[in-house]
FILOVEX-389512 format. One line per 2 residues: number of its first residue (from 1); their letters; for each residue z, x, y of N, C-alpha, C. Coordinates in Angstrom, 2 decimals, padded with zeros to 5 digits. Last residue first. Example, Ala and Ser with C-alpha at 12.3 -4.5 7.8 and 13.67 -1.06 7.14 Angstrom:
<recs>
2	sa	007.08/012.85/-002.25/007.14/013.67/-001.06/007.87/012.90/000.03; 007.80/013.19/-005.69/007.80/012.30/-004.50/007.80/013.20/-003.30
</recs>
This chain:
<recs>
197	aa	-010.51/007.68/017.63/-010.65/008.74/018.58/-011.81/008.54/019.49; -010.60/005.57/015.78/-009.78/005.37/016.89/-009.88/006.54/017.95
195	ha	-012.57/006.45/013.97/-012.86/005.23/014.88/-011.96/005.09/016.02; -011.18/008.52/012.80/-012.41/008.83/013.48/-012.79/007.65/014.46
193	qn	-009.11/007.04/011.59/-008.81/008.00/012.70/-010.01/008.33/013.48; -010.58/005.64/009.72/-010.09/004.92/010.77/-009.43/005.82/011.93
191	lv	-011.18/007.84/008.09/-012.22/007.00/008.68/-011.65/006.24/009.82; -008.63/008.79/007.20/-009.44/009.62/007.96/-010.61/008.82/008.62
189	fa	-007.52/006.43/005.92/-006.82/006.92/007.12/-007.73/007.97/007.88; -009.42/005.91/003.95/-009.08/004.84/004.91/-008.39/005.48/006.17
187	tr	-009.23/008.30/002.39/-010.41/007.97/003.15/-010.26/006.89/004.25; -006.60/008.10/001.41/-006.90/009.24/002.33/-008.21/008.82/003.07
185	qg	-006.85/005.79/-000.04/-005.96/005.75/001.04/-006.31/006.80/001.96; -008.67/006.67/-002.05/-009.07/005.62/-001.05/-008.08/005.60/000.11
183	rf	-007.13/008.60/-003.36/-008.34/008.99/-002.68/-008.72/008.05/-001.63; -005.20/006.78/-004.45/-004.75/007.89/-003.57/-005.94/008.31/-002.73
181	td	-007.02/005.39/-006.08/-006.41/004.61/-004.95/-005.71/005.73/-004.00; -007.90/007.19/-007.98/-008.80/006.52/-007.18/-008.15/005.94/-005.89
179	ha	-005.31/007.80/-009.19/-006.06/008.84/-008.53/-007.12/008.11/-007.58; -004.68/005.20/-010.16/-003.79/005.81/-009.28/-004.57/006.87/-008.48
177	ga	-006.80/004.79/-012.15/-006.59/003.85/-011.00/-005.76/004.41/-009.91; -006.12/006.87/-013.87/-007.43/006.79/-013.20/-007.40/005.83/-011.88
175	lv	-003.63/005.96/-014.77/-003.72/007.24/-014.03/-005.01/007.32/-013.23; -004.37/003.69/-016.18/-003.44/003.57/-015.02/-003.57/004.85/-014.15
173	qq	-006.07/004.89/-018.11/-006.62/003.87/-017.19/-005.72/003.70/-015.86; -004.08/006.30/-019.51/-005.08/007.01/-018.79/-005.90/006.18/-017.77
171	ai	-002.54/004.34/-020.65/-002.02/005.17/-019.64/-002.96/005.91/-018.84; -004.44/003.30/-022.38/-004.01/002.54/-021.13/-003.34/003.44/-020.12
169	gs	-004.47/005.44/-024.15/-005.78/004.96/-023.60/-005.37/004.19/-022.27; -001.91/005.76/-025.08/-002.40/006.73/-024.21/-003.58/006.31/-023.46
167	gs	000.23/002.79/-024.95/-000.79/003.69/-025.59/-001.42/004.64/-024.57; 001.85/001.53/-023.10/002.51/002.30/-024.17/001.44/003.19/-024.84
165	af	001.64/000.04/-020.64/000.89/001.18/-020.88/001.37/002.06/-021.84; 003.54/-002.22/-020.66/002.17/-002.46/-020.68/001.26/-001.16/-021.16
163	rd	006.19/-001.07/-020.50/005.79/-002.04/-021.51/004.21/-002.19/-021.79; 005.91/000.68/-018.26/006.48/001.15/-019.61/006.18/000.24/-020.68
161	lv	005.04/-001.12/-016.32/004.16/000.03/-016.64/004.72/000.57/-018.11; 007.15/-002.81/-016.04/005.94/-003.33/-016.53/005.03/-002.12/-016.99
159	tg	009.18/-001.05/-015.07/009.36/-001.69/-016.17/008.06/-002.20/-016.93; 007.90/-000.30/-012.68/008.12/000.79/-013.76/008.44/000.15/-014.98
157	le	007.89/-002.72/-011.28/006.61/-002.02/-011.63/006.82/-001.03/-012.81; 010.61/-002.99/-010.92/009.83/-003.92/-011.69/008.55/-003.38/-012.15
155	rw	011.15/-000.75/-009.16/011.79/-000.94/-010.48/010.97/-001.83/-011.48; 009.52/-001.72/-006.95/009.35/-000.38/-007.60/009.86/-000.33/-009.04
153	na	010.65/-004.06/-006.17/009.35/-004.11/-006.68/009.00/-002.81/-007.45; 013.16/-003.14/-005.37/013.10/-003.95/-006.56/011.69/-004.02/-007.03
151	fa	012.36/-001.40/-003.21/012.89/-000.82/-004.42/012.91/-001.66/-005.60; 011.29/-003.36/-001.47/010.41/-002.24/-001.94/011.07/-001.63/-003.18
149	ra	012.32/-005.55/-000.12/012.04/-005.70/-001.47/011.38/-004.36/-002.12; 012.66/-004.74/002.68/013.76/-005.50/001.91/013.59/-005.58/000.36
147	eh	010.34/-003.50/003.31/011.53/-002.78/003.25/012.56/-003.44/002.41; 008.57/-005.63/003.43/008.49/-004.68/002.30/009.66/-003.78/002.20
145	as	009.27/-006.95/005.79/009.13/-007.63/004.45/009.21/-006.66/003.32; 009.12/-004.93/007.85/010.35/-005.57/007.51/010.34/-006.29/006.04
143	ly	006.39/-004.29/007.97/007.32/-003.31/007.52/008.67/-003.86/007.17; 005.39/-006.86/008.67/004.92/-006.23/007.52/005.89/-005.14/006.99
141	sg	006.63/-007.69/011.08/006.75/-008.45/009.84/006.29/-007.75/008.59; 006.65/-006.79/013.64/007.28/-005.96/012.61/007.46/-006.61/011.29
139	aa	005.95/-007.67/016.28/004.86/-007.27/015.26/005.52/-006.39/014.20; 007.95/-008.19/018.06/006.63/-009.03/018.04/005.81/-008.81/016.77
137	rm	009.82/-006.24/017.53/010.19/-007.64/017.61/008.91/-008.55/017.50; 008.21/-003.93/017.87/008.74/-004.36/016.51/009.21/-005.74/016.42
135	ek	007.75/-004.01/020.62/006.52/-004.15/019.58/007.05/-004.56/018.20; 010.25/-003.55/021.59/009.55/-004.69/021.90/008.38/-005.01/020.97
133	pl	010.97/-001.08/020.46/011.78/-002.13/020.14/010.94/-003.49/020.43; 010.03/001.68/019.69/009.13/000.64/020.19/009.78/-000.77/019.94
131	qa	012.05/003.38/018.94/011.10/003.84/019.80/010.30/002.73/020.48; 013.91/001.99/017.19/014.39/002.83/018.28/013.30/003.26/019.23
129	il	011.92/000.80/015.52/012.87/000.04/016.25/013.61/000.81/017.39; 010.78/003.04/014.50/010.00/002.28/015.42/010.96/001.29/016.26
127	hr	012.82/003.92/012.65/012.32/004.83/013.79/011.67/004.00/014.85; 012.87/001.73/010.94/014.15/002.07/011.69/013.74/002.99/012.94
125	ri	010.30/001.86/009.83/010.69/000.68/010.64/012.04/000.97/011.53; 010.33/004.11/008.31/009.32/003.98/009.45/009.87/002.81/010.37
123	tg	012.42/003.64/006.49/012.44/004.80/007.40/011.49/004.67/008.60; 011.26/001.42/005.17/012.63/001.39/005.86/012.75/002.54/006.86
121	hl	008.98/002.32/004.05/008.81/001.41/005.17/010.18/001.36/005.94; 008.61/003.80/001.75/008.90/004.52/003.06/009.10/003.60/004.26
119	rr	007.68/002.29/-000.22/009.18/002.65/-000.22/009.61/003.41/000.99; 005.07/001.93/000.07/005.90/001.04/000.73/007.47/001.35/000.69
117	gr	004.05/003.98/-001.56/003.95/004.14/-000.15/004.98/003.27/000.60; 004.45/002.84/-004.02/005.01/004.08/-003.74/005.07/004.32/-002.19
115	ei	002.86/000.66/-003.90/004.32/000.39/-003.98/005.02/001.68/-003.62; 000.24/001.78/-003.96/000.63/000.84/-002.89/002.20/000.80/-002.78
113	vy	000.33/003.18/-006.39/000.11/003.96/-005.06/000.61/003.13/-003.92; 000.75/001.18/-008.27/001.68/002.34/-008.25/001.60/002.94/-006.82
111	la	-001.52/-000.42/-007.88/-000.22/-000.90/-007.49/000.79/000.22/-007.39; -003.41/001.24/-009.13/-003.51/000.90/-007.74/-002.10/000.47/-007.14
109	gl	-002.56/001.06/-011.84/-002.55/002.38/-011.12/-002.64/002.21/-009.62; -002.92/-001.62/-012.20/-001.53/-001.12/-012.23/-001.44/000.23/-011.51
107	aq	-005.73/-001.59/-012.28/-005.10/-002.26/-011.26/-003.57/-001.90/-011.16; -006.13/-000.08/-014.66/-006.50/000.45/-013.34/-005.91/-000.34/-012.21
105	gi	-004.94/-001.99/-016.44/-004.49/-000.57/-016.37/-004.85/000.03/-015.02; -006.72/-004.05/-016.39/-005.42/-004.38/-015.90/-004.68/-002.84/-015.60
103	sa	-009.99/-002.99/-015.34/-009.00/-003.22/-016.35/-007.63/-003.44/-015.66; -011.67/-003.02/-013.19/-012.32/-003.02/-014.55/-011.31/-003.32/-015.60
101	yp	-010.61/-005.16/-010.55/-010.52/-003.95/-011.26/-011.10/-004.18/-012.74; -013.14/-007.43/-008.96/-011.85/-007.07/-009.70/-011.77/-005.77/-010.23
99	tm	-014.79/-006.49/-005.96/-014.78/-007.02/-007.40/-013.49/-006.61/-007.97; -015.55/-007.43/-002.83/-014.62/-006.74/-003.56/-014.62/-007.29/-004.94
97	ar	-017.43/-009.00/-001.42/-017.93/-007.86/-002.11/-016.91/-007.13/-002.98; -015.76/-010.87/-000.27/-016.70/-011.43/-001.33/-017.16/-010.15/-002.03
95	ev	-014.45/-009.12/001.57/-013.77/-009.80/000.46/-014.64/-010.38/-000.67; -016.66/-008.60/003.24/-015.82/-007.54/002.62/-015.20/-008.08/001.31
93	rd	-017.24/-011.10/004.23/-018.26/-010.32/003.55/-017.55/-009.24/002.69; -014.77/-011.84/005.52/-015.37/-012.75/004.40/-016.40/-011.94/003.58
91	lk	-013.52/-010.77/007.53/-013.48/-009.96/006.32/-014.14/-010.70/005.16; -014.16/-010.53/010.96/-014.09/-011.47/009.72/-014.33/-010.59/008.60
89	pl	-011.91/-008.28/012.65/-013.24/-008.79/012.33/-013.19/-009.72/011.04; -009.17/-009.05/014.75/-009.62/-008.66/013.47/-011.17/-009.09/013.22
87	rl	-007.99/-008.04/017.78/-008.83/-009.03/017.10/-009.38/-008.47/015.88; -004.93/-006.93/018.67/-006.14/-006.56/018.00/-006.81/-007.74/017.45
85	gl	-002.42/-007.63/019.78/-003.59/-007.79/020.64/-004.91/-007.29/019.93; -000.14/-007.71/018.37/-000.40/-006.51/019.23/-001.63/-006.49/020.02
83	al	-000.57/-009.86/016.87/000.58/-009.91/017.79/000.39/-008.77/018.80; -002.56/-009.02/015.17/-002.90/-010.03/016.18/-001.78/-010.05/017.29
81	ld	-001.11/-007.29/013.61/-002.21/-006.68/014.42/-002.55/-007.80/015.55; 000.74/-009.11/012.41/001.21/-008.01/013.26/000.11/-007.46/014.18
79	ta	-001.18/-010.54/010.87/-000.36/-011.27/011.83/000.20/-010.14/012.86; -002.17/-008.60/009.28/-003.09/-009.37/010.16/-002.26/-010.01/011.26
77	ll	000.10/-007.92/007.71/-000.53/-006.96/008.54/-001.47/-007.60/009.55; 000.48/-010.50/006.48/001.58/-009.94/007.36/000.96/-008.83/008.33
75	is	-001.74/-010.64/004.90/-001.61/-011.66/005.86/-000.48/-011.08/006.98; -001.53/-008.50/003.19/-002.55/-008.41/004.26/-002.38/-009.47/005.26
73	at	000.34/-008.52/001.20/000.79/-008.05/002.50/-000.24/-008.16/003.62; 001.93/-009.25/-001.90/000.75/-009.48/-000.96/001.26/-009.08/000.41
71	rs	004.11/-009.11/-003.68/003.46/-007.82/-003.31/002.16/-008.03/-002.29; 004.88/-011.48/-004.52/005.77/-010.63/-003.65/005.22/-009.45/-003.19
69	kl	002.58/-012.29/-006.03/002.97/-012.96/-004.84/003.80/-012.10/-003.92; 002.21/-011.08/-008.49/001.50/-010.46/-007.30/002.05/-011.09/-005.97
67	pi	004.06/-010.18/-011.41/003.87/-011.04/-010.29/003.23/-010.43/-009.04; 002.25/-008.94/-014.16/003.28/-008.50/-013.04/002.99/-009.53/-011.89
65	vg	000.96/-010.27/-015.99/001.63/-009.04/-016.45/002.65/-008.62/-015.38; -000.41/-012.27/-014.93/000.47/-012.63/-016.08/001.17/-011.41/-016.58
63	dl	-002.00/-011.17/-012.92/-000.74/-011.88/-012.47/000.17/-012.35/-013.62; -003.92/-010.04/-014.59/-003.00/-009.15/-013.92/-001.72/-009.84/-013.60
61	gp	-005.96/-011.76/-015.57/-004.79/-011.47/-016.41/-003.60/-010.69/-015.81; -008.62/-010.41/-013.72/-008.16/-011.38/-014.79/-006.94/-010.91/-015.41
59	tr	-008.33/-009.67/-010.39/-008.31/-008.95/-011.76/-007.75/-010.02/-012.80; -008.05/-010.79/-007.90/-009.21/-011.18/-008.74/-009.30/-010.55/-010.08
57	ll	-005.86/-009.52/-006.90/-005.82/-011.02/-007.08/-006.98/-011.48/-007.89; -006.90/-006.91/-006.66/-005.83/-007.19/-007.52/-005.68/-008.66/-007.81
55	at	-008.88/-007.33/-004.57/-009.25/-006.83/-005.93/-008.12/-007.12/-007.06; -007.24/-007.92/-002.47/-008.25/-008.94/-003.01/-008.65/-008.56/-004.33
53	ei	-005.81/-005.53/-002.17/-005.11/-006.83/-002.52/-006.00/-007.80/-003.03; -007.88/-003.83/-001.47/-007.15/-003.63/-002.82/-006.45/-004.98/-003.19
51	pa	-008.51/-004.86/001.10/-009.51/-004.86/-000.08/-008.83/-004.77/-001.40; -005.98/-004.37/002.40/-006.53/-005.77/002.20/-007.63/-005.80/001.12
49	ef	-005.27/-001.70/002.49/-004.63/-002.58/001.57/-005.30/-003.94/001.40; -007.00/-000.18/004.33/-006.81/000.27/002.99/-006.23/-000.83/002.06
47	ay	-007.01/-001.76/006.72/-008.28/-001.30/006.04/-008.15/-000.82/004.65; -004.20/-001.95/007.08/-004.93/-003.10/006.72/-006.32/-002.76/006.08
45	lk	-003.66/000.78/007.62/-003.10/000.22/006.47/-003.85/-001.11/006.09; -005.15/000.96/010.12/-005.48/001.85/008.92/-004.93/001.11/007.64
43	al	-003.74/-000.97/011.53/-005.24/-001.07/011.32/-005.60/-000.23/010.05; -001.20/000.35/011.77/-001.34/-001.02/011.07/-002.74/-001.19/010.69
41	ya	-002.04/002.56/013.36/-001.40/002.78/012.03/-001.56/001.51/011.18; -002.84/001.49/015.75/-003.89/002.13/014.89/-003.37/002.34/013.49
39	ly	-000.42/000.34/016.57/-001.55/-000.61/016.37/-002.54/000.22/015.44; 001.05/002.71/016.96/001.48/001.75/015.90/000.36/000.82/015.57
37	di	-000.42/003.84/018.98/-000.24/004.55/017.73/000.08/003.60/016.62; -000.03/002.05/020.97/-001.44/002.23/020.48/-001.40/002.99/019.20
35	rl	002.62/002.36/021.64/002.18/001.16/021.03/000.83/001.32/020.40; 003.62/005.70/020.52/003.27/004.77/021.55/002.76/003.47/020.76
33	vs	006.03/008.28/019.82/005.06/007.30/019.30/004.85/006.13/020.36; 007.48/010.67/020.36/006.66/010.04/021.39/005.65/009.07/020.87
31	pt	008.68/011.69/018.12/009.60/011.26/019.22/008.81/010.60/020.29; 007.40/010.39/015.10/007.31/011.36/016.15/008.19/010.78/017.24
29	ll	006.35/009.00/012.69/007.70/009.54/012.84/007.72/010.66/013.85; 003.88/008.08/012.03/004.58/007.59/013.23/005.92/008.17/013.46
27	al	003.23/009.07/009.57/002.60/009.67/010.72/003.26/009.20/011.95; 003.84/008.35/006.95/004.93/008.76/007.84/004.42/009.33/009.19
25	rd	001.42/008.10/005.64/002.39/006.97/005.77/003.40/007.21/006.79; 000.34/010.70/005.79/-000.33/009.53/006.33/000.62/008.38/006.65
23	ad	002.31/012.02/004.23/002.08/012.42/005.67/001.35/011.26/006.40; 002.04/010.88/001.76/003.24/010.61/002.39/003.08/010.99/004.00
21	ar	-000.53/011.86/001.15/-000.33/010.38/001.21/000.89/010.11/001.93; -000.12/014.69/001.12/-001.04/014.14/002.12/-000.74/012.61/002.26
19	vh	001.82/014.87/-000.96/002.09/015.37/000.48/001.29/014.74/001.45; 000.56/013.71/-003.25/001.70/013.14/-002.59/001.92/013.57/-001.21
17	ha	-001.50/014.53/-004.72/-001.91/013.60/-003.72/-000.61/013.38/-002.81; -000.44/016.23/-006.71/-001.33/016.78/-005.69/-001.69/015.96/-004.52
15	rt	000.84/014.38/-008.41/001.57/015.11/-007.37/000.74/015.77/-006.36; -000.01/012.99/-010.42/-000.66/012.71/-009.18/-000.01/013.39/-008.04
13	ed	001.52/013.57/-012.72/000.07/013.74/-012.81/-000.67/013.54/-011.37; 004.19/012.98/-011.96/003.71/014.36/-012.32/002.26/014.62/-012.18
11	dl	004.01/010.20/-011.50/004.50/011.17/-010.41/003.96/012.58/-010.68; 003.19/009.36/-013.99/002.25/009.21/-012.89/002.67/010.07/-011.71
9	fa	005.56/009.92/-015.55/004.26/010.46/-015.83/003.28/010.50/-014.68; 007.35/008.39/-014.10/007.57/009.83/-014.19/006.24/010.61/-014.54
7	vm	006.34/005.91/-014.77/006.41/006.33/-013.34/006.64/007.83/-013.28; 006.74/005.89/-017.59/005.35/005.92/-016.94/005.37/006.30/-015.50
5	rs	009.51/005.84/-017.70/008.71/007.00/-018.32/007.32/007.00/-017.71; 011.63/004.84/-015.16/010.44/004.54/-015.91/009.85/005.81/-016.44
3	dc	013.95/004.50/-013.64/013.98/005.37/-014.82/012.83/005.09/-015.71; 014.36/004.86/-010.32/013.54/004.21/-011.32/013.43/005.10/-012.54
1	m	016.58/006.07/-009.02/015.82/005.06/-008.40/014.98/004.14/-009.37
</recs>
């Protein structure tokens, strides 16, 4: 899949987060998934990914290291949520409060977590097409877009990580960014679960 030395390092060093992170991402793989489950799932992903995306876009020099355009998703998530009938709050205040990452290394660590989760989109989308075909026709743009390019983005990220994080200091920045982002994903899923209940 990806022959990156840095990806292998990050996989090993963040393994404690993987089971929970994957369970959150794969939560819809049940035989009785409902429209409301899909809507709540997209809302959790939006709450998690939109602020990260803003911080990535504001991190000086990051777009010169790795192209961000093919990795942006908050507009697709917002479009799908609106198609399912959820009115989104204005995020202006949240987006203004989002500061750039302190280093390109930390930003790449966040991207590692985001791209790792997006590799599961094909499995999730195929399940939802069988369970919720109407909803997926109306609101499947986020899962579809990333399914098509998830593995290409993953390989590209591995190449960039190997080139950029050759020193142990930068590798530690990347690792710190990954740990923080895994914890942020868990928090987003837990907090939004409480609001949905």
